[in-house]
N, C-alpha and C positions, 0 to 999 in steps of 0.2 A: 659025731654024726649029726646030720641036719634033718632027721626024719620029721616030715610034716611041718617044718618051719618055713612059713611062706615069705617072711621078710628077707630083704637083701642084707647080708652081713657087711657088705662094702669092704671086704678084706681087712677088717679091724676087729679088735676085741670089743666087748660090750661097752666098757667105760669110754673108750675112744669114739665109738659110734654114737653113743648118747651125747657126748660133748659136741661132736661134729653137727649132729642134727639140731641140737639146741642152739648152737651159734648160727647155723643157717636159717633156722626159723626166726630168730631174733632179727637177723639182717633182712629177711623177707618182710617182716612186719614193719620195721623202721623205714626201709627204702622202697617197699612195694614191688620191687623186681630185682632179681639177682641172676647172674650168669654162672652156670655150673654144668657138670656133665649130666647126661640123661639119667644114668643110674642113680646119682645122688638126688636129682630132682624128683624122681619117682618115689624114692624113700622119704624125701622131705614132704611130699604131698600127703603121704599116709600119716606122717608125724604131725603136721601142722593143722590139717583140716579139722580133726576133733577138738583142737585147742580153740580154733576160731568158732566152732559151734558152741563150745563152753562160754565164749565171751558174749554170746547173745543174752545170757542170764547174768546180769551184773550184780552178783552177791559176793560177800566176803569169802564164802567157801569156794566159789568158782575162781575168784582171783587168786586164792592161795593154791588151788589145784594147778592152774596155769603157771603160776610162779614156780612151782616145783619142777616143771618141765623146762621153762625158759631161764629162770634165774637172773632176770634183769628187770629192774623197776621201770626203766624208760619204755621197754617193750610192752610191759603190762599196761602202762598208762596209754600208750599209743593204740594198743589192741582194743582196750575197753572204751577208750574215749573217741577215737576216730574211725577205726575199722568196723567195730561192731554196729554202730548205727547205719553204716552204708550197706552192710550185708544182712540186715535184719529180716528182710523179706525173701532172701534167697534160701532155698531148702537144702543147699549143698553145692559142691563144685565151686569152691571159693578161689581155686588157683587154676592157672592155665600154663601149659608147657608149650613153648614155641621152639622148634628145633632150628639151630643156626648153622649146621654143618659140622665138619670135623676139625679138631685142634691140630695145628701144624706140627707140634713136637711129637706127640705120641698117637696121633690120629684118633683120639677119643671123641666120641659123639657129644657135641656141645649143645646147650639149649639155654633159653631164658625161661625162668619160672616167675610168674607174676600174679598178683592179686587181681582177679577179674574186674572188680568194680572200680579199680583205680587206673585203668588204661583209658585215656581220653579218646584214643583213636577208635576203639570199638564201642565205647559207651555213649558217644555223641549221638544225639537224636538229629537225624538229617531231615530238614524240612524242605520239601520240594517246592520250588517256585514255578508257578504255571506260566507258560509262555504267553505273551500278549500278542505277538505277531503271528500271522498265519503264513502258510507256505503257498497259498493261492496267489496268483497274479491279479492285481486289481486292474480294471479297465482304465486306460489312459483318459485324460480330460478331453482330448479331441474326439475320441470315439463316443464318449458319453454326451457330447453336444455342449459341454461347458466351455467357458472361456479359458484360454491358456494362462499360465502364471504370468504376472506382470513383468516387464523388463526392468523395473526399478529395483527389484530384489537382486542383490549381488551374490556372488559365489561365496562370500565370507559368512553369510548367514547360516545358522544351523538349519537342518532339514525340517525340524518341527516348526520353526518360525516361518519357513518358506511355505509349508502346507497351510498354516493358519492364515497367512497373508493371502495366499491364492484363493482359499475358500471365502475369505472376507471380501475380496475384490469381486468375486463371482456373485456373492450375495449382496454386495454394496452395504456392508455393515462395518462399523469401527471395531477394531480388535487390538488387544494389548500385545505388543510385540516383545519377544524375549530380549534380554540384554545383549547388546552387540549386533542386533539385527536392525537393518534400516527399513523403516516403513515406507510404503509408497506415498508420495505426496498427493494430497487431495486439493481441490480448488480452494477450500477454506484456509488451509495452511499457507498457500501461495499468496492469498489476499492479506493474511495477517503479516507475512514477511514484507509485503510491499508497503504496508502502513508503517 
C-alpha cells in the first residue's frame, strides 16, 4: 500500500529507483541538461535539488553526504567546483523543466530538465541600445533656405559623407571626407593642380 507516500515510485522497486535517480542526477550535473519523461524529471527535481543546496557548504561532511547519493567522483568535483559557485546566491529552484511534446513510440510526455544558471539563452543580460535616428521628417535644404548639395558629390559616396560635404559647402569650411568619398574641388586645389 502507498498510504501517504508522496513520491513517485516510477513502477520500480526501491533499489532500481534509487539507481535511476542517482544516474540521472549525475548526468544532469555533468551535462547541465538532459532529456527524459516528465514523471522522471519531476522525481529527479525532488532528488537533486537538496543535493545542490548541500553543495553550497563545501565541507568534507557535505561532500560525503552528496557522494552517498551520487556515487561518482567526477560529479562531486563538478558539483562543488563549478555548479555551487554559480548558484550561491539563488535561494532554491535550481532546475527548470521544459516540456517538448510526446514521444513517438509510446506517446509518453517528454521534457528537458536543466540547471537554471547554465542556460545561456535565459541568463544573458540584454542591453538595449538606444536609437540614434528619429522618426520625424527633417525639413529639406531648399525649404530651410540653405544651398542644395553640390553636384560634385557622386552617387557612390556614403550618405554620411554626402551630408558632411553638403553642410561644409553651405558653411564654406573644410571637412575631412570619409574614405571612398570624393570631395568637391575648391579653387585652391585647382590652382595647385595647375602648377
